[in-house]
N, C-alpha and C positions, 0 to 999 in steps of 0.2 A: 664555443659560441652558444649563447642561449637560444632556445627555440623561438621561432616566430609563430604568431597565431593568425589564422585567417579563417574566413567562412568556407565551409565545404561546398563543393560544386558537383553537378552530376558527373563530371569527368572523374571524380574521386571515388566513384561507386565501388570499384573493386578493392581499392585500398581500404576504404571504410569497412567493407565487409570483412576483410582479413582481420582488422583490429577488433571488430565487435565479436567475431568468432573466437578470437584469442581471449577476449574479456569473458565471454561465456564459459570458456574452459576453466578459468580461475574460479568462477562461481560454482561450477559443477564439482570441482575438486573440494570445495568447502562443504558442500552438502549435495551428494549425488541424487538423493531422493527428491529434493525440492527443485533442483536446477537441472533437470534432465535436458540433454540437447534435443532439439527438434529434428525430426526426420528431414533429410535434404536441407541441412542447416544453412549452407551457403546460399542456395537458391532462395530460401525463405527470407533470409536477411536482406539479400540484394533486392528482391522484389518489393519488400516492405519499404526499404530506403527509397527506392526509385518512385514508388507510388506517393510517399509522403513528400518527397522533394519536388515532385512535379504537380502536385495537387493544386488546382486553381482556387478551390473554395474549401480548404481543410476545416474540419470541425473545431480545431484549436491550433495554435501556433506551435510548430516544432522547429528546432534549429540545431545545426551541428557546427562545431568549430574544430579545426584541425591545428595541431602543432607540427611544425616542420623544422628539421635540423639536418644540415649536411645534404640537402636535397631529398631527404626522405621524410615521410609522414611518421611521426613517432608518438602521436597522442590524439585523442578525440574526446569531445564532450557532446552530450545530447541534453537539450533543455526544452521545456514546454511552458506555455502559459496554462496553468492548471484551471480548468473550469470549476467554478464555485458550486458545490452542491446546493440545490434549491432551498434546503432547510436552513442554510446559513446566510447571514446578512451580506457578507462579501463587500463591506464598506470600502475596502482598499482595492477592489478589483481582483482579477485573477492573479494569484501568486505566481511567481516564477519558480519553477521546480527544475533543479539539475538532477537528471535521472541517474539511476545506478549503473547504466551502461556507459560509463566514462572510463577511459583506459589510457595508460601511458606505457609505452614499450620499455622493457628493462634497460635498453641502451640509450634511452632519451637523456639529454643533458639534465644536470641538477636544476631544480626549480621549474621543470616543465609543468608538473601538475599544478603548482601554485599559479603559474602564468595562465594556464587554461581556466582555472577556477576564477581568477580575477577577470579574465576576458568574458567568461560566461555570465558572471554577475553584471558586468557593464552592459553586455548585450541585452540581458533581460530588463535591466532598468531602462535602457533606451526603448525597448518594446512596450514599456508602460508598467512593468511590475514594481509595486511599492513594497512588496514582501518577497524575500528570497528564501527558498527552501532547498535543501540538498538531501539526496538519498544515497544510502550505501548499505551493502550487506554487512552483517555483524562481523567485526574484525577485519574488514576490508581496508585497503590503503586510503580510500577516500573518507572513511570514517575518521581516521587519524588526522587527515588534512582538514576536515571540517572543524574538528576540535581545536586544531592549531590556529584556525582563522576565526575563532570565537563564535562558532555556531553552537547552539544548545539543542539537546534532544527534544523533539516535539511529539512524535508519534512512533510507536513501535508496531511492527508486524511480526507477531509470534507464530511459529510454525511447529507442526507435530507430524511425524510419520507414524504409521501403525495406529489407525483410528479405532475407536470403540466399536465393537460388533453390535448388531441390533439386539436390544433387550429392553424389557420394561423398566422404566425409571420412575420411581415414586414421585408423585406430584407434578409430572409433566404430561402434556398431551398435545396433539395437533391443534393449531389455532383455527378458529372459525370466524365467520363474519361477525358474529355476536361479540367476539373479543376485541374488535377494532377500537372501540372507545377506550378500553383499558390499555391497549398497546400504545395508543397515541398519548394518553396521560403518562404512562411509564416513560415513553420517549421524551416527553417534555421534562421530566425529572432528570433523565440522562443528559439532555442538552444543557440544562442549567448547571449540572456538575461539570460538564465539559467547559462551559464558559467560566465557571469559577476557577477551574484549573488553569485556563489560559484564555485571554480575551480573543485570541485568534478564532475561537469557535463561537463567536457571537451569533445567537439564533436569529433567523429572519422573523420579522413580525408576523408573517403568515405561515410560520413553520408547522403549526399544528394541522392546518388545512392541507398544506402540501404533503406532509408526511402521511396523513390519513388517506389522502387520495392514492398515494403510492402503495400504502399497505393494502388497500382494497384491490388495486391492480395486481399486487404481488400474490394475493391469494389465488389469482386465476392463472398465474404463470406456471407452466409445467416443469421448469428447470430448477425450482427451488422448493424448500420445505420451511414451514413456519411452526414454531412451538411456543407454548406458554408454560409458566410455572405457577402453581397455585396450591394453597393449603386451605381446604374447604372452599369458602367463597372469597378468600383473600388472594388477589392477584399479586404475584411476586416478581414476575419478569418475563422476558420474551427473547427469542433468538431466531435468526434467519440464516439458513445455509443455502449457498448457490455456487455456480461455477466461478472459477477464477477468471479475471479479465486481463488483457494485455497491459493495463496501466501499471501493474506491479511486477510484471514478468516481461522482460525485453524479448524481442523477436527470436533470438536464437534458442529459446527454451520451449519445451513441450509442456503446455499447461493442461493437457487433457485429463490428467490424473490429480489435479489440484482443485480443492474446493475452498470457499471462503465462508467463515461464520461472521456475519456482519450484523449490526444493530443488536448486539448482545448486551443485555442489561438485566440486572437482578438486584433486589433489595439487599441481598447478602453483602454486596460490595458498594452500596450506595454511599457509605462513608469512605471517601477515597483513601483514608489512612488506615482503616481498621476493618478487617474481614469479620463479619458477624456469623454466629451459629456454625462456625467452622467451615462455612461456605458449602454445606452439604446440598442444599436445594439448588444452589447455583451450579454446582458440579453436576447434578443430575440433569439440569437443563442443557448444559454443555455436552454431556454425554449423548443426549437425544439428538442434538444437532450433528455431532460427530458420526453417530450411527447412520444418520440419513445420508451423509456424504459417502460413508463406506458402502452403503447399500447401492448407491449410484455408481460405484466403481472407482471412487477416489482413493488415492493412496496417501495423501497428505492434506492438511488443512492449514489455512492462514487466518489469523484473527487480528483485527486492528485494536490497538489500545493506546491511549495517551501515555506518554512516558512518565507523567506525574501521578498516575492513578495506581498507587502502591497496592491497595487491597485487591484490585482486579488482576494486577500482574502476579501477585502472590497466588491467587487462585489458579491462574493459567499455568504458572510454573509448577504448581502442585499437581496439575493434570498432565504434566509432561511436555508443555510447550516451552520453547526457547526462542529468543529474539533472532529473527532471520534478516530483517531489514529495519533500518531506522531512518526516519525523516528528521532532519535538523532544520532549525530556523535561525536566521541571522537577525538579531535584534537591532 
């Protein structure tokens, strides 16, 4: 008998926790350094689920669906309406994102994952999502499922363990308030490249002002480091490193040793197809950001990169990064 799909309820909390902990164990087996189990893992997962399911005014919509067969729950999906970052136009509203903490038990009937995916898509559309995204770890079962259902790679999250130690990197230095206009101009170039790669990343008409305000605030935040690359008076790029957030790491995992290098752009990879100057200056900038994370006690780093940005991916892979998570889009 095929599985039936229904909405999860508070009474399912223990069963959901068991499934999500089993799902986390699979990720941990794939990459123990990146996907460390959180201390008191069951308690953390259960408490997080309960808080999200009972929240009266959540910051964004979260929803869980369960698959049942033979009186047992054999699968789960987790989806959200993804808030649109303020520098993007978001013309189609918040995309629906099927998170990477989706899981099907080994003894589930054939077709259970497909049924869960179809139900999650329908639920997100009913909730108002006009764009559907799906997330999976590299090589995971859901990665193959998305490909089978005509999803295309949109964004890669590349990871690296064993970060660069602190050292002087030629042409890089800490960012200052005086660098803000150059950082904003460089970000505008970055945003245009993103939009050219995929219209999903259409910039907001007030992107420069919004990004500039955020950069000014970021300079005052004690949990992050900001760097620029320059040759003489020539501004070449910027990078920001900061702690990982729960958006990319489901509740069962310990993210205390994970950092993120975000808003990383350099003129060496401004041509999405061809890396210039062997990427030397861009690699130095990356190394500075890595070293800052290592100094703060991080053991691994995650970097966001569009799947179509060939030159940037080549630079990152040359620096030891490999794809850990992929976001896919259904056109």
